[in-house]
C-alpha positions as CSV (number, residue, x, y, z in Angstrom):
1,M,-73.4,2.2,-43.8
2,A,-71.6,4.9,-45.7
3,S,-72.5,8.5,-45.0
4,C,-75.0,10.1,-47.4
5,S,-72.6,13.0,-47.6
6,S,-70.6,11.0,-50.2
7,I,-73.5,11.7,-52.6
8,S,-72.4,15.3,-53.0
9,S,-70.1,14.6,-55.9
10,V,-72.5,12.6,-58.1
11,D,-74.6,14.1,-60.9
12,L,-76.8,11.3,-61.8
13,Q,-79.7,11.6,-59.4
14,A,-81.8,8.7,-60.7
15,Q,-78.9,6.3,-60.3
16,V,-78.1,7.6,-56.9
17,L,-81.6,7.1,-55.6
18,S,-81.6,3.6,-57.1
19,C,-78.3,3.0,-55.2
20,V,-79.9,4.2,-52.0
21,D,-82.9,2.0,-52.6
22,R,-80.9,-1.1,-53.3
23,G,-77.5,-0.5,-51.6
24,I,-78.3,0.5,-48.0
25,S,-78.7,-3.0,-46.8
26,S,-78.3,-5.1,-43.7
27,T,-75.5,-7.1,-45.2
28,S,-72.5,-8.0,-43.0
29,N,-70.3,-5.4,-44.8
30,R,-72.5,-2.3,-44.6
31,G,-69.8,0.1,-45.4
32,H,-69.4,-1.3,-48.9
33,S,-72.8,-0.4,-50.4
34,C,-73.8,3.1,-51.4
35,Q,-70.2,4.4,-51.0
36,L,-68.8,1.8,-53.4
37,F,-71.4,2.6,-56.1
38,L,-71.0,6.3,-55.8
39,G,-67.2,6.2,-55.9
40,K,-67.2,4.0,-59.0
41,M,-69.9,6.1,-60.7
42,Y,-67.9,9.2,-60.3
43,R,-64.7,7.6,-61.4
44,F,-66.3,6.3,-64.6
45,G,-67.6,9.8,-65.2
46,P,-71.1,11.1,-66.0
47,G,-70.2,11.2,-69.7
48,N,-69.5,7.4,-69.8
49,P,-72.7,5.6,-70.7
50,S,-71.5,2.5,-68.8
51,S,-71.3,4.5,-65.6
52,G,-75.0,4.2,-65.0
53,V,-77.0,1.2,-66.1
54,S,-74.1,-1.1,-66.6
55,F,-72.6,-0.7,-63.1
56,L,-76.0,-0.4,-61.5
57,S,-77.2,-3.6,-62.9
58,S,-74.2,-5.4,-61.4
59,F,-74.8,-3.9,-58.0
60,Q,-76.7,-6.4,-55.9
61,G,-78.0,-5.1,-52.6
62,A,-80.3,-6.7,-50.1
63,S,-83.7,-5.3,-49.4
64,L,-84.3,-3.3,-46.3
65,G,-85.8,-5.5,-43.7
66,N,-86.8,-3.4,-40.7
67,A,-88.0,0.0,-39.7
68,R,-84.6,1.4,-38.8
69,H,-83.2,0.6,-42.3
70,R,-86.3,2.1,-44.0
71,H,-85.9,5.3,-42.0
72,R,-82.3,5.5,-43.0
73,K,-83.1,5.0,-46.6
74,H,-85.7,7.8,-46.5
75,Q,-83.3,10.1,-44.8
76,C,-80.6,9.4,-47.4
77,K,-83.1,10.0,-50.3
78,S,-84.2,13.3,-48.8
79,K,-80.6,14.5,-48.6
80,V,-79.9,13.5,-52.2
81,L,-83.0,15.4,-53.5
82,K,-82.2,18.5,-51.4
83,L,-78.6,18.5,-52.5
84,S,-79.5,17.9,-56.1
85,S,-81.9,20.8,-56.1
86,Q,-79.3,23.1,-54.5
87,K,-76.7,22.0,-57.0
88,A,-78.9,22.9,-59.9
89,S,-79.6,26.4,-58.5
90,L,-75.9,27.0,-57.8
91,K,-74.9,25.8,-61.3
92,D,-77.1,28.3,-63.0
93,N,-75.4,31.3,-61.3
94,K,-71.8,30.4,-60.7
95,S,-68.6,29.6,-62.5
96,E,-67.4,26.0,-62.3
97,P,-64.7,26.7,-59.6
98,E,-67.2,28.8,-57.6
99,F,-69.8,26.1,-58.0
100,E,-67.5,23.3,-56.8
101,Q,-66.5,25.3,-53.7
102,Q,-70.1,26.2,-52.7
103,R,-71.2,22.6,-53.5
104,T,-68.9,21.3,-50.8
105,E,-70.1,24.0,-48.4
106,S,-73.7,23.1,-49.2
107,A,-73.0,19.5,-48.4
108,L,-71.6,20.5,-45.1
109,D,-74.7,22.6,-44.2
110,I,-77.0,19.8,-45.1
111,N,-75.1,17.4,-42.9
112,S,-74.4,19.7,-40.0
113,S,-75.0,16.9,-37.5
114,I,-72.0,14.9,-39.0
115,D,-68.4,15.7,-38.2
116,R,-67.0,18.1,-40.9
117,R,-63.9,16.1,-41.4
118,Q,-65.9,12.9,-42.0
119,L,-68.1,14.8,-44.6
120,L,-65.1,15.9,-46.5
121,I,-63.6,12.4,-46.5
122,S,-66.8,10.9,-47.7
123,S,-67.1,13.5,-50.5
124,L,-63.6,12.6,-51.6
125,T,-64.5,9.0,-51.5
126,A,-67.3,9.7,-53.9
127,A,-64.7,11.2,-56.3
128,G,-63.0,7.8,-56.6
129,L,-60.4,8.2,-53.8
130,P,-60.2,5.3,-51.5
131,L,-61.0,6.8,-48.2
132,I,-62.6,5.3,-45.1
133,S,-66.0,6.3,-43.8
134,N,-67.0,5.2,-40.3
135,Q,-70.6,6.4,-40.3
136,S,-73.0,3.5,-39.7
137,M,-76.4,2.6,-38.4
138,A,-76.7,2.2,-34.7
139,S,-76.1,-1.5,-33.9
140,P,-73.8,-2.0,-30.9
141,I,-72.9,-5.5,-29.7
142,Q,-75.2,-6.6,-26.8
143,P,-74.6,-9.1,-24.1
144,P,-75.5,-12.7,-25.0
145,D,-78.0,-15.0,-23.4
146,L,-75.9,-16.8,-20.8
147,T,-78.4,-19.7,-20.8
148,Q,-77.5,-20.5,-24.4
149,C,-73.9,-21.7,-24.2
150,Q,-72.5,-24.0,-26.9
151,K,-69.5,-26.2,-27.2
152,A,-66.2,-24.3,-27.4
153,D,-63.3,-26.4,-28.6
154,V,-60.2,-26.4,-26.4
155,P,-56.9,-28.2,-26.6
156,G,-56.8,-31.8,-25.3
157,G,-60.5,-32.1,-24.8
158,S,-60.0,-30.9,-21.2
159,S,-63.4,-29.2,-21.1
160,P,-66.4,-29.7,-23.4
161,K,-67.6,-26.2,-22.7
162,C,-66.4,-22.8,-21.4
163,C,-69.7,-21.5,-20.0
164,L,-70.5,-19.0,-17.3
165,P,-73.1,-19.7,-14.6
166,S,-76.3,-19.6,-16.5
167,D,-79.1,-18.8,-14.1
168,P,-81.5,-16.6,-16.0
169,V,-81.0,-13.6,-13.8
170,K,-81.2,-10.0,-15.0
171,A,-77.9,-8.2,-15.0
172,T,-77.5,-5.1,-12.8
173,D,-76.2,-1.9,-14.6
174,F,-72.7,-1.0,-13.6
175,Q,-72.3,2.0,-11.3
176,F,-68.9,3.8,-10.6
177,D,-67.8,3.3,-7.0
178,T,-66.4,6.7,-6.1
179,S,-65.6,5.4,-2.6
180,L,-62.9,3.2,-3.8
181,P,-59.3,4.3,-3.1
182,M,-57.1,5.1,-6.2
183,R,-55.3,1.8,-6.8
184,V,-51.8,1.7,-8.4
185,R,-50.9,-1.2,-10.6
186,M,-47.2,-1.8,-10.2
187,A,-44.6,-3.3,-12.5
188,S,-44.3,-7.0,-11.6
189,H,-40.5,-7.0,-11.6
190,L,-40.5,-4.3,-9.0
191,L,-42.9,-5.8,-6.4
192,D,-41.7,-5.8,-2.8
193,A,-41.9,-8.9,-0.5
194,A,-45.1,-7.7,1.3
195,Y,-47.0,-7.2,-1.9
196,I,-45.8,-10.6,-3.3
197,T,-47.1,-12.3,-0.2
198,K,-50.5,-10.6,-0.5
199,Y,-50.6,-11.3,-4.3
200,N,-49.9,-15.0,-3.8
201,R,-52.5,-15.2,-1.0
202,A,-55.2,-13.7,-3.1
203,Y,-54.8,-16.4,-5.8
204,E,-54.7,-19.1,-3.1
205,L,-58.1,-17.9,-1.9
206,M,-59.5,-17.6,-5.4
207,R,-58.3,-21.1,-6.3
208,A,-60.0,-22.4,-3.1
209,L,-63.5,-21.3,-4.1
210,P,-65.9,-24.0,-5.4
211,D,-65.7,-24.4,-9.2
212,D,-69.3,-23.3,-9.6
213,D,-68.7,-20.0,-7.9
214,P,-68.3,-17.4,-10.8
215,R,-65.4,-15.8,-8.8
216,S,-63.4,-19.0,-8.7
217,F,-60.1,-19.3,-10.6
218,S,-61.5,-21.9,-12.9
219,Q,-64.6,-19.8,-13.7
220,Q,-62.4,-16.8,-14.2
221,A,-60.4,-18.7,-16.8
222,S,-63.7,-19.8,-18.4
223,V,-64.7,-16.2,-19.0
224,H,-61.9,-15.7,-21.5
225,C,-62.4,-19.1,-23.0
226,A,-66.1,-18.5,-23.5
227,F,-65.8,-15.1,-25.2
228,C,-62.6,-15.9,-27.3
229,Q,-63.8,-19.3,-28.3
230,S,-67.2,-18.2,-29.4
231,A,-69.2,-20.2,-26.9
232,Y,-72.1,-17.7,-27.2
233,L,-74.0,-16.3,-30.1
234,Q,-74.7,-12.6,-30.5
235,K,-78.0,-11.4,-29.1
236,N,-80.8,-12.0,-31.7
237,S,-78.4,-13.4,-34.2
238,N,-76.9,-16.6,-35.5
239,E,-73.4,-15.0,-35.6
240,K,-70.9,-16.0,-32.9
241,L,-69.8,-13.5,-30.4
242,Q,-66.0,-12.8,-30.4
243,I,-63.9,-10.3,-28.5
244,H,-60.7,-10.6,-30.4
245,F,-59.7,-9.2,-33.8
246,S,-61.9,-6.1,-33.6
247,W,-62.4,-2.8,-31.8
248,L,-63.9,-4.8,-28.8
249,F,-60.5,-6.2,-27.9
250,Y,-59.3,-3.4,-25.7
251,P,-62.5,-2.5,-23.8
252,W,-63.6,-6.1,-23.2
253,H,-60.2,-7.0,-21.6
254,R,-60.2,-3.8,-19.5
255,W,-63.5,-4.8,-18.0
256,Y,-62.4,-8.4,-17.6
257,L,-59.3,-7.3,-15.6
258,Y,-61.3,-4.8,-13.6
259,F,-63.7,-7.4,-12.2
260,H,-60.9,-10.0,-11.8
261,E,-58.9,-7.4,-9.7
262,R,-62.0,-6.6,-7.6
263,I,-62.6,-10.3,-6.9
264,L,-59.0,-10.7,-5.7
265,A,-59.4,-7.6,-3.5
266,K,-62.5,-9.1,-2.0
267,M,-60.6,-12.3,-1.2
268,L,-58.1,-10.2,0.8
269,N,-60.7,-7.7,2.1
270,D,-58.4,-5.0,0.8
271,D,-59.7,-2.4,-1.6
272,T,-56.2,-1.1,-2.2
273,F,-55.2,-4.3,-4.0
274,A,-54.2,-3.9,-7.6
275,L,-52.9,-6.3,-10.3
276,P,-49.3,-5.9,-11.3
277,F,-48.4,-5.4,-14.9
278,W,-45.7,-7.4,-16.8
279,N,-43.5,-4.7,-18.2
280,W,-42.3,-6.8,-21.2
281,D,-42.0,-3.7,-23.5
282,N,-39.3,-2.2,-21.3
283,Q,-35.9,-3.3,-22.7
284,A,-33.8,-2.1,-19.8
285,I,-30.6,-4.0,-19.1
286,F,-30.4,-3.5,-15.4
287,S,-31.5,-6.1,-12.8
288,P,-34.2,-7.1,-12.1
289,L,-34.9,-7.4,-15.8
290,P,-38.4,-6.3,-16.8
291,N,-38.5,-8.2,-20.1
292,V,-38.3,-11.7,-18.9
293,I,-40.8,-13.9,-17.0
294,P,-40.9,-12.1,-13.6
295,A,-39.7,-14.0,-10.6
296,V,-43.0,-13.6,-8.9
297,F,-44.6,-16.0,-11.3
298,I,-41.9,-18.6,-10.8
299,E,-41.3,-18.6,-7.0
300,N,-44.9,-18.4,-5.7
301,P,-47.0,-21.6,-6.0
302,A,-50.4,-20.0,-6.6
303,L,-48.9,-17.9,-9.4
304,V,-47.1,-20.8,-11.2
305,D,-48.2,-22.5,-14.4
306,N,-46.1,-25.5,-15.2
307,T,-47.1,-25.6,-18.9
308,R,-45.0,-22.5,-19.8
309,A,-42.3,-23.0,-22.4
310,P,-39.2,-24.4,-20.5
311,S,-36.8,-22.7,-22.9
312,H,-38.2,-19.3,-22.2
313,Q,-37.4,-19.1,-18.5
314,P,-35.1,-16.3,-17.3
315,P,-32.7,-15.0,-18.3
316,T,-34.2,-15.5,-21.8
317,L,-35.6,-12.2,-23.1
318,V,-39.2,-11.9,-24.3
319,D,-39.4,-11.9,-28.1
320,L,-42.1,-9.4,-29.1
321,T,-41.8,-10.7,-32.7
322,Y,-42.1,-14.4,-31.8
323,S,-43.3,-16.6,-34.6
324,G,-43.4,-20.1,-32.9
325,K,-39.7,-20.8,-33.5
326,P,-36.5,-19.4,-31.9
327,G,-35.3,-16.2,-33.6
328,G,-31.6,-16.8,-32.9
329,L,-30.9,-13.2,-31.8
330,D,-28.4,-12.1,-29.2
331,P,-29.8,-10.0,-26.3
332,E,-28.7,-6.7,-28.0
333,Q,-30.4,-7.6,-31.3
334,Q,-33.5,-8.8,-29.5
335,R,-33.9,-5.6,-27.6
336,A,-33.5,-3.5,-30.7
337,E,-36.1,-5.6,-32.6
338,N,-38.5,-5.3,-29.6
339,N,-38.1,-1.6,-29.5
340,N,-38.7,-1.1,-33.2
341,L,-41.8,-3.4,-33.1
342,M,-43.2,-1.3,-30.2
343,H,-42.5,2.0,-32.0
344,Q,-44.1,0.8,-35.2
345,E,-47.2,-0.7,-33.6
346,L,-47.9,2.1,-31.1
347,V,-46.3,5.3,-32.6
348,S,-45.6,5.2,-36.3
349,G,-48.2,2.7,-37.5
350,A,-51.1,3.5,-35.2
351,K,-51.8,7.2,-35.6
352,T,-55.6,6.8,-35.7
353,P,-58.2,5.1,-33.5
354,S,-59.1,2.4,-36.0
355,L,-55.5,1.5,-36.6
356,F,-54.9,1.1,-32.8
357,F,-58.2,-0.5,-31.7
358,G,-59.0,-2.6,-34.7
359,Q,-62.0,-2.6,-37.1
360,A,-65.6,-1.9,-36.4
361,Y,-67.6,-4.9,-35.1
362,R,-71.3,-4.4,-34.9
363,A,-74.4,-6.5,-34.1
364,G,-74.9,-9.1,-36.8
365,D,-71.4,-8.8,-38.2
366,A,-69.3,-11.9,-38.7
367,N,-66.6,-12.1,-36.1
368,A,-62.9,-11.2,-36.5
369,P,-63.2,-8.2,-39.0
370,G,-59.6,-7.2,-38.3
371,P,-57.3,-6.6,-35.3
372,G,-55.6,-3.4,-34.1
373,S,-51.9,-2.9,-34.1
374,V,-51.0,-3.9,-30.5
375,E,-53.4,-6.9,-30.5
376,R,-51.5,-8.3,-33.5
377,A,-48.1,-7.8,-31.8
378,P,-46.8,-7.5,-29.2
379,H,-49.9,-8.9,-27.5
380,T,-50.2,-12.0,-29.6
381,A,-46.5,-12.7,-29.7
382,V,-46.2,-12.6,-25.9
383,H,-49.0,-15.2,-25.7
384,L,-47.1,-17.5,-28.1
385,W,-43.7,-16.9,-26.5
386,T,-44.9,-17.7,-23.0
387,G,-46.3,-21.0,-24.3
388,G,-48.3,-23.6,-22.6
389,D,-51.7,-22.4,-21.5
390,M,-50.9,-18.9,-22.6
391,G,-50.2,-20.1,-26.1
392,N,-53.9,-20.8,-26.9
393,F,-56.7,-18.3,-26.3
394,G,-58.9,-21.0,-25.0
395,T,-56.7,-21.8,-22.0
396,A,-54.7,-18.5,-21.5
397,G,-56.8,-17.5,-18.5
398,R,-55.5,-20.6,-16.6
399,D,-52.1,-19.0,-16.2
400,P,-52.0,-16.1,-13.6
401,I,-49.4,-14.4,-15.7
402,F,-52.2,-13.8,-18.3
403,Y,-53.7,-11.1,-16.1
404,S,-50.4,-9.4,-15.6
405,H,-49.7,-9.6,-19.3
406,H,-53.0,-7.9,-20.1
407,A,-52.5,-5.3,-17.5
408,N,-49.6,-4.1,-19.5
409,V,-51.6,-4.2,-22.7
410,D,-54.2,-2.1,-20.9
411,R,-51.5,0.3,-19.7
412,L,-50.4,0.8,-23.3
413,W,-53.9,2.1,-24.1
414,N,-53.2,5.0,-21.8
415,V,-49.7,5.5,-23.1
416,W,-51.0,5.5,-26.7
417,K,-53.5,8.3,-25.9
418,S,-50.8,10.3,-24.2
419,L,-48.9,10.6,-27.5
420,G,-51.4,13.1,-28.9
421,G,-52.4,13.8,-32.4
422,R,-55.4,11.8,-33.5
423,R,-54.7,9.1,-30.9
424,K,-58.0,9.3,-29.1
425,D,-60.7,7.0,-28.1
426,I,-63.3,6.0,-30.7
427,T,-66.4,8.2,-30.7
428,D,-68.7,5.9,-32.7
429,P,-71.8,5.2,-30.7
430,D,-71.7,1.5,-31.7
431,W,-68.4,1.3,-29.8
432,L,-69.3,3.4,-26.9
433,N,-72.7,1.6,-26.4
434,A,-71.5,-1.9,-26.9
435,E,-72.3,-3.9,-23.7
436,F,-70.8,-7.0,-21.9
437,V,-71.7,-8.8,-18.7
438,F,-69.3,-10.0,-15.9
439,Y,-69.7,-11.3,-12.4
440,D,-68.4,-8.9,-9.8
441,E,-66.7,-9.5,-6.4
442,N,-70.1,-10.3,-4.8
443,A,-71.0,-12.9,-7.5
444,T,-73.5,-10.4,-8.9
445,L,-74.0,-10.3,-12.7
446,I,-73.1,-6.8,-13.9
447,K,-73.8,-5.2,-17.3
448,V,-71.2,-2.7,-18.5
449,K,-70.7,-0.4,-21.4
450,V,-67.6,0.3,-23.4
451,G,-68.0,4.0,-22.9
452,D,-67.6,3.6,-19.1
453,A,-64.2,2.0,-19.6
454,V,-62.3,4.7,-21.4
455,S,-61.1,6.4,-18.2
456,T,-59.1,4.4,-15.7
457,E,-59.4,7.3,-13.3
458,K,-63.1,6.7,-13.1
459,L,-62.5,3.1,-12.5
460,R,-60.2,4.1,-9.6
461,Y,-56.9,2.7,-10.8
462,T,-53.7,4.0,-12.4
463,Y,-50.3,2.7,-13.4
464,Q,-46.8,3.1,-11.9
465,N,-44.8,5.4,-14.1
466,V,-42.1,3.5,-16.0
467,P,-39.9,4.6,-18.9
468,N,-41.1,3.9,-22.5
469,P,-37.9,4.4,-24.5
470,W,-39.4,2.7,-27.6
471,I,-41.5,5.9,-28.2
472,T,-38.4,7.6,-29.6
473,H,-36.7,4.5,-31.0
474,I,-35.0,5.0,-34.4
475,S,-34.4,1.8,-36.4
476,S,-30.9,0.8,-37.2
477,P,-29.0,3.0,-39.7
478,L,-26.4,0.4,-40.1
479,S,-25.9,-2.0,-43.1
480,I,-27.6,-5.3,-42.6
481,S,-27.0,-8.6,-44.3
482,I,-30.0,-10.3,-45.7
483,A,-29.3,-14.0,-46.0
484,G,-29.0,-15.1,-49.6
485,T,-28.7,-11.6,-51.0
486,K,-26.2,-8.8,-51.1
487,P,-26.0,-6.4,-48.2
488,V,-28.6,-3.6,-48.2
489,S,-28.1,-0.3,-46.5
490,S,-31.0,1.4,-44.7
491,N,-30.2,4.9,-43.5
492,G,-33.8,5.9,-42.9
493,V,-33.6,8.9,-45.2
494,A,-33.0,7.9,-48.8
495,S,-32.7,4.1,-48.6
496,P,-30.7,2.5,-51.4
497,A,-33.1,-0.4,-50.9
498,A,-36.0,2.0,-51.7
499,A,-34.2,3.2,-54.8
500,E,-33.5,-0.3,-56.0
501,A,-37.1,-1.3,-55.4
502,T,-38.3,1.7,-57.4
503,S,-36.1,0.6,-60.4
504,L,-37.8,-2.8,-60.1
505,L,-41.3,-1.5,-60.4
506,E,-41.4,-2.5,-64.0
507,E,-40.6,-6.1,-63.2
508,I,-42.9,-6.6,-60.2
509,E,-46.5,-7.2,-60.9
510,E,-49.4,-5.5,-59.2
511,F,-51.6,-8.0,-57.3
512,G,-54.3,-5.4,-56.9
513,E,-57.4,-5.1,-54.8
514,E,-59.6,-7.9,-53.7
515,V,-61.9,-9.3,-56.5
516,E,-64.1,-12.4,-56.5
517,G,-62.1,-15.6,-57.1
518,K,-58.6,-14.1,-56.8
519,F,-56.2,-15.1,-54.1
520,K,-52.5,-15.7,-53.4
521,Q,-51.2,-18.4,-51.0
522,L,-47.9,-17.6,-49.3
523,A,-46.4,-21.0,-49.6
524,G,-43.6,-20.5,-47.1
525,S,-41.9,-17.9,-49.3
526,A,-42.0,-14.1,-49.7
527,F,-44.4,-12.5,-52.0
528,Q,-43.9,-9.1,-53.7
529,S,-46.5,-6.8,-55.2
530,K,-46.4,-3.3,-56.7
531,V,-49.1,-1.1,-55.0
532,K,-50.3,2.1,-56.6
533,R,-50.8,5.1,-54.3
534,P,-54.0,7.2,-54.7
535,V,-53.6,10.6,-56.3
536,K,-53.4,13.3,-53.6
537,D,-54.0,16.4,-55.8
538,L,-57.6,16.7,-54.7
539,F,-56.6,16.7,-51.1
540,R,-54.2,19.6,-51.7
541,T,-57.1,21.8,-53.0
542,L,-59.0,21.4,-49.8
543,K,-56.3,22.5,-47.3
544,K,-58.7,24.9,-45.6
545,Q,-60.9,22.0,-44.6
546,I,-58.5,19.1,-44.4
547,T,-54.7,18.9,-44.6
548,D,-52.3,16.1,-45.5
549,E,-51.3,16.0,-41.9
550,E,-54.8,15.0,-40.8
551,L,-54.9,12.1,-43.2
552,E,-53.1,8.8,-42.6
553,E,-52.0,6.6,-45.5
554,V,-53.0,3.0,-44.8
555,L,-51.7,-0.2,-46.4
556,V,-54.5,-2.7,-46.5
557,I,-53.9,-6.5,-46.9
558,Q,-57.3,-7.8,-47.8
559,G,-58.8,-11.2,-47.2
560,V,-56.2,-12.7,-44.9
561,E,-57.0,-16.3,-44.1
562,V,-55.0,-18.5,-41.8
563,P,-55.9,-21.8,-40.1
564,S,-57.6,-20.9,-36.8
565,D,-55.8,-23.7,-34.9
566,K,-52.3,-23.0,-36.1
567,I,-49.6,-20.5,-35.2
568,S,-49.0,-18.2,-38.2
569,K,-47.1,-15.0,-38.9
570,F,-45.9,-12.8,-41.7
571,D,-44.0,-9.5,-41.7
572,V,-44.6,-6.6,-44.0
573,F,-41.8,-4.6,-45.7
574,I,-42.0,-1.6,-48.0
575,N,-39.6,-1.3,-50.9
576,L,-37.4,-4.2,-49.8
577,P,-38.2,-6.8,-52.5
578,D,-35.4,-9.1,-51.3
579,A,-36.7,-9.4,-47.7
580,N,-36.8,-12.9,-46.4
581,D,-37.3,-14.7,-43.1
582,K,-33.8,-13.7,-42.0
583,T,-34.4,-10.0,-42.5
584,S,-34.2,-8.0,-39.4
585,I,-37.3,-5.9,-38.5
586,N,-35.1,-3.2,-36.9
587,I,-34.9,-1.4,-40.2
588,P,-37.0,1.5,-41.7
589,E,-38.5,-0.8,-44.4
590,F,-40.3,-2.9,-41.7
591,A,-44.0,-1.7,-41.7
592,G,-45.8,-4.2,-39.5
593,T,-46.8,-7.8,-38.8
594,F,-49.7,-10.2,-38.6
595,V,-49.7,-13.0,-36.0
596,N,-52.3,-15.6,-35.2
597,V,-52.6,-17.5,-31.9
598,P,-54.3,-20.9,-32.1
599,H,-57.9,-19.9,-31.8
600,L,-60.3,-22.8,-31.9
601,G,-63.6,-21.1,-31.4
602,M,-64.5,-21.7,-35.1
603,A,-63.5,-25.4,-34.8
604,P,-60.4,-27.2,-36.1
605,G,-60.0,-27.0,-39.8
606,M,-61.7,-23.6,-40.1
607,N,-59.8,-20.5,-41.2
608,R,-59.6,-17.2,-39.4
609,K,-60.4,-14.4,-41.8
610,A,-59.4,-10.8,-41.2
611,T,-58.1,-7.6,-42.9
612,L,-54.7,-6.3,-42.0
613,R,-54.4,-2.5,-41.9
614,I,-51.1,-0.7,-41.3
615,G,-50.4,3.0,-41.1
616,I,-47.5,3.9,-43.4
617,G,-47.5,7.7,-43.7
618,D,-44.5,8.1,-41.4
619,K,-42.8,5.1,-43.0
620,L,-42.9,6.6,-46.5
621,E,-41.5,9.8,-45.2
622,Q,-38.7,8.0,-43.3
623,L,-37.8,6.2,-46.5
624,G,-37.8,9.4,-48.5
625,I,-40.5,8.1,-50.9
626,K,-43.6,10.1,-49.9
627,D,-44.0,11.5,-53.4
628,V,-43.7,8.3,-55.5
629,S,-46.7,6.9,-57.4
630,S,-46.2,3.3,-56.4
631,I,-44.4,1.2,-53.8
632,V,-43.3,-2.4,-53.5
633,V,-44.9,-4.4,-50.6
634,T,-43.2,-7.7,-49.6
635,L,-45.0,-10.2,-47.3
636,V,-42.6,-12.6,-45.6
637,P,-43.9,-15.7,-43.7
638,K,-41.9,-16.2,-40.5
639,G,-41.3,-19.1,-38.1
640,Q,-44.2,-21.5,-38.0
641,G,-45.9,-19.2,-40.5
642,K,-43.7,-20.8,-43.2
643,D,-45.4,-24.2,-42.5
644,V,-49.0,-23.2,-42.8
645,P,-51.1,-22.0,-45.7
646,I,-51.5,-18.2,-45.5
647,V,-53.9,-16.7,-48.0
648,I,-54.4,-13.1,-49.0
649,K,-56.9,-11.7,-51.5
650,G,-55.9,-8.2,-52.2
651,I,-53.5,-5.3,-51.5
652,K,-54.3,-1.6,-51.7
653,I,-53.7,1.8,-50.2
654,E,-56.4,4.0,-48.7
655,Y,-56.6,7.1,-46.6
656,E,-58.1,7.6,-43.2
């Protein structure tokens, strides 16, 4: 639900209270209610007769259905009335500039329990600027009823269900074990012979357990299948529970690996055992190569999966931009594209928690609201590139390399936080208090919280230090040849491509924000749209409270729909209208990507729906266009993405 602080910029008290009555609802998209009304009300202006009754009559909100919502409505009303009274008193005694300044300060005093920055952002939203508010009612995801497992579709009909042991036993709350030694997860290409022997033996023992043992390899694979294929409903809801494409992706997989690792340690009776990580982001050229399938997963029987793509065996380099078809790049080009992809998705394009972790997913929400940067790529691309069992979320847990792959994804969470700035863990209680259940090394059902997973030190493991050169990667300044067009130079400062796109703004239409009934299908070819940037003048008047540096400009591709059972991918370019499927991503104009792994939890024939959000503040500065009023966004289907229907419903820019 939007913060009531956004009410501070609205004059029409009666309409505001009506908005509160009707707009704070238990709909699946809570953040769209009161904030949307208030923003549009102020944008139309209090002097516009259509700003009240006309817009209000078109605003349909669900009624409040429980005590929590009624309390929230009452709280919001009280703040509106108090603020309105203070405003009237201030207005009588102050000039307009003085009044505007103290009105903001009054709003901050009234809402002292809410973060000052969030209050300012919400107030600006009310003035018609498209900002994000993350205030919401308390509704964290809760563990499902394990006795209520439903069919989860998997390839080949190999299993009708992916269900965990379902004895109706109460889960035990997780407790940190401070007696455990600090375990070090090593890079899988650097393992010594003794470790490899132990690692292989651990999986031999796990595979030997009876299939009905929750610690067995088959049951461990079923854990991922169940929660990524929506085998369970959310607690007290008819909505399916999903752990991909939202802010749950990172913490759920951290807990999954934690218990998987502890089970393997139990098999060995060795508490020092730790999973290795597949260091595919490391583009080093010396042997042993880190960015190929590690030898440990090829030469040891218990770690082999014979379904992996034969053409991607060593020395073929991992393609972190993989789209289901060969990219045709030489090793040098592949390493450059991999480095630029990593830089964009962890450094330049993920400067805030929501951009990195993904969008909020609360109890009662429909699944897959939108993935974070790393989940889209490189995570998803590595699944597809490895192929076989790894190439589908329903079967990925059957390949031992899956756990090493996700150990690296988990490591990148720590690396991202080390970069500083606003790169911090989410503080929303609905994230911190979200709960899951897993079976531990003693086959005991354990209930865990997201908030207990944010520190690997408390979980008693760390990672081997390895270089991350992609952090400082600079995309190619050289001329590139775009197939079918003239060469375009990209020097990263004042791109001729950017200048050319600016001159084409009059010719390129604006697709606009999502509205009912509007959509665009990317039928295998690129799509261009002009996108207007919000006015930033109001931000510059509030530098004492919030600076431009604290805000991230976010490109939002709304209403993305792709077939859930198909590989699909499209890349996003800024001010490069001639971009096509041959365009290198190792250029400043590359902004980000969207990738879908076959994901059958919603049944074949259904579409996966999501919103793609990409941080572009650094990108605009790199291109020398941070002060332009509009940009050109080009969406380019790639690989198998050219062969499937990809739908989008809107494109806009907002601030976070």
